[in-house]
C-alpha positions in Angstrom: 7.2 42.6 30.6 10.3 42.5 32.1 13.0 41.4 28.7 15.4 38.0 29.6 18.4 38.1 30.3 21.0 36.5 28.1 22.0 33.2 28.8 25.8 32.7 27.9 28.0 29.7 28.2 31.3 28.2 27.7 31.7 25.0 25.6 34.9 23.2 23.5 35.1 24.2 20.4 34.9 21.1 17.6 36.9 23.3 14.4 39.2 26.1 13.8 37.5 28.9 13.0 39.4 31.7 11.2 37.7 35.1 11.1 39.3 39.1 10.3 39.9 41.1 13.6 38.6 44.2 15.0 34.8 43.6 15.4 33.3 40.8 17.9 31.6 38.6 15.7 28.6 36.5 16.8 28.8 33.4 14.6 25.1 31.2 13.9 26.4 27.9 15.1 25.2 24.1 16.9 26.1 23.3 20.3 25.9 19.6 21.7 27.1 17.5 24.8 25.6 18.4 28.2 27.2 20.4 31.0 31.5 20.3 30.9 31.4 17.8 28.0 29.7 20.8 25.8 31.2 21.0 22.3 30.4 23.6 20.1 30.4 24.0 15.7 29.8 26.8 12.9 26.4 26.2 11.3 27.4 25.6 7.3 26.9 30.0 6.6 27.3 32.0 3.3 27.7 35.5 5.8 25.2 37.7 7.4 22.2 37.7 5.6 22.1 33.7 4.9 18.5 33.5 7.2 18.9 29.6 6.8 21.5 29.4 8.7 20.4 30.8 11.6 17.4 29.2 12.0 19.6 26.1 11.8 22.1 27.2 15.0 21.3 26.4 18.2 23.5 29.6 19.6 26.2 31.8 19.0 29.7 31.3 18.6 30.9 35.2 20.4 34.2 36.0 18.8 36.7 38.8 20.4 37.2 42.0 18.7 41.3 40.6 19.0 41.5 36.9 17.8 41.7 35.9 14.5 42.0 32.4 14.9 40.7 29.8 17.5 41.9 25.9 17.8 39.8 23.7 17.7 39.8 22.3 21.6 39.8 25.4 23.0 36.8 27.1 25.0 35.0 29.4 23.6 32.1 32.1 24.7 28.6 30.7 23.9 25.3 33.0 23.4 22.6 30.7 23.7 19.2 31.6 20.9 
C-alpha cells in the first residue's frame, strides 16, 4: 500500500498569529469556505499536548521558521488532515 501524498493548499487567515521564530510550526486550525474563499483560523489550544484541540482541527496552518507574526487577511499554507 502506497502512502498518501500530503495535501497542501492556501487559505486566508482570519485572525493574526504571533509565534516564535526558529522552527517551522504546524498549528491546529479550522478551515472553512470554498476554493478562493477559503478561510482558516487557529483552533483553541493550550500547546502541543492538547489532544482535544488537535481532534477539533481539520487542518494545520504551516508557519515558516522566519515568521514571527502573520497578519489577518494574509494567505497562509495549510496542510489538510
